[in-house]
Each structure stands twice: as C-alpha cells, then as structure tokens.
C-alpha positions, 0 to 999 in steps of 0.5 A, a space after each residue: 500500500 503506498 502512503 501519501 500523507 501530509 508532514 503535519 500527520 506523523 504516525 510511526 514511532 519505535 521504542 521507549 519505556 513501559 511501565 510494567 502493568 501499564 503504558 508509560 504515559 507520563 512523558 513531558 508532552 507540554 513541557 513547563 507550560 503544559 500538562 504532564 501525560 496522563 499515567 491512567 490506562 482506561 477502558 471504553 463502554 460501547 454499545 452494540 458491535 458494529 463491523 466493517 471489512 477493511 479490504 471491502 468496505 460497505 456502509 456502516 451505520 454506527 447509530 446517532 446519525 453517524 456512519 462509515 462508508 468507503 472512501 477513495 484514497 491511496 490506502 484503505 480509508 473510510 468516509 465518516 458520515 453525519 447524517 449522511 454528509 461527509 465530515 472526515 476520514 478514517 485511515 488503515 495504515 500499516 508499517 514495519 516494526 522497527 526497534 520494538 522488543 518483548 511481548 505483544 502489550 509491551 512492544 505496544 506500550 513502547 510505541 505509544 510511550 514514543 509517540 507522546 515523546 516525539 509528537 510532544 517534542 514536535 508541538 513544543 518547536 511549533 510556531 505557536 508559542 505556548 502551543 499545548 500539547 495533551 496526550 490522553 490516557 491510552 487503554 489496551 483493549 480486545 478486538 475481534 482478531 487480537 489485542 489493540 491499544 487506544 491512544 490519542 492526544 489534543 492540541 490546544 492554542 495557548 488561550 485553550 481553544 481547540 486546535 487538533 485531535 488525533 486518535 489511533 488504535 494499534 495492533 500488530 499483525 502479520 508482523 507489522 504495525 497496524 493503525 486506524 487513524 482519525 484525526 481532527 484539525 480546527 478552524 484558526 488552529 495550528 493547522 490549516 484544514 485540507 477540505 473535509 476534515 473532522 473537528 475536534 468536536 465532530 470527533 469527540 462525538 464519534 470517538 466511541 463509535 469508532 471505538 466499538 467499530 474497531 473492536 468489532 472489526 479487528 485490525 486485520 493482517 495487511 497482506 491481503 488488503 489492497 
C-alpha cells in the first residue's frame, strides 16, 4: 500500500520505556507550560457491535446519525458520515516494526510512549508559542482479531481553544504495526484545514462509536489488503 500523507500528521515511532502492567504515559508532552501525560490506563464502554471489512468496506451505521462508508484514497480509508454528509476520514495504515521488543503489549506500550514523546517535542517546537499538547489516557483493548491499544492527544492554542485531536488504534498483525487513525483539525488552529476534515468536536462525538467499530472489526493482517 502506498502512503501519501501530509507532513503535519506524523504516525510511526519506535521503542521507549514501558511501566510494568501499563503504558508509560508520564512523558513531558507540553513541557513546562503544558500538562504532563496522563498515567491512567482506561477502558471504554460501547454499545452493540458494528463491523467493517477493511478490504471491501461497505456502509456501516454507527447509530446516532453517524456512519462510515468506503472512501477513495491511496490506502484503505473510510469516509465518516454525519446525517449522510461526509465530515472526515478514518485511515487504515501499516508499517514495519522497527526496534520493538518483548511481548505484544510491551511493544505496543513502547510505541505509544515514544509517540507521545515525539509528537510532544514536535508541538513544543511549533511556531505557536505556548501551544498546549495534551496526551490522553491510553487503553489496551480486545478486538475481534487480537489485542490493540487506543491512544491519542489534543492540541490547544495558548488561550485554550481547540486546535487538533488525534485518535489511533494500533495492533501488531502479520509482523507489522497496524493503525486505524482518525485526525481532527479546527478552524484557526495550528494547521490549516484541508477540505473535508473532522473537527475536534466531531471526533469527540464519534470517538466511542469508532472505538466500537474497531473492536468489532479487528485490525487485519495487512498482507491481503489492497
């Protein structure tokens, strides 16, 4: 699968420290003028399952006026619909494992920790002085085809206005790191919006429904996918 992505959306990082029994989230995302990472591991309660076939996606009703359907792109993507109108994209991505070691949960925890470290450093160096990077609590979860981890972050302008939010669901399948990624960008934020994209409010509203979708669908081995 080709990977045509904007430089503003870094995804893959590699190993870092892991706290026994949980993911090390106490990294300095926001620096001295921003919050430390959330050390909690959390669980999410969702409703009845809905699933999608990543290789041949069809429309799936997520309830509450939300749905996903097939979207054109360089990699498997879903268009997120609200009341039948496209409002954003969810991407399926896969990458080689680089530098990960240990069991599956340890490798996933290391990936999450380093992701927060790297993205936090990137945002501290942004042109907006005092930009706030807020990593969210991460959670291991069971999907239809194995363990995964949900993690993400928010970015806020110095005055507290939302600028961006990203959610990832990651697993190791077929010896590769597989990601489902949902990103949101807000008007007037750090990054210019590029056409139809979720806003932070949109992602807040649909996040648990996407979580249900990933749990029910799993993160399939990328080899058979187009």
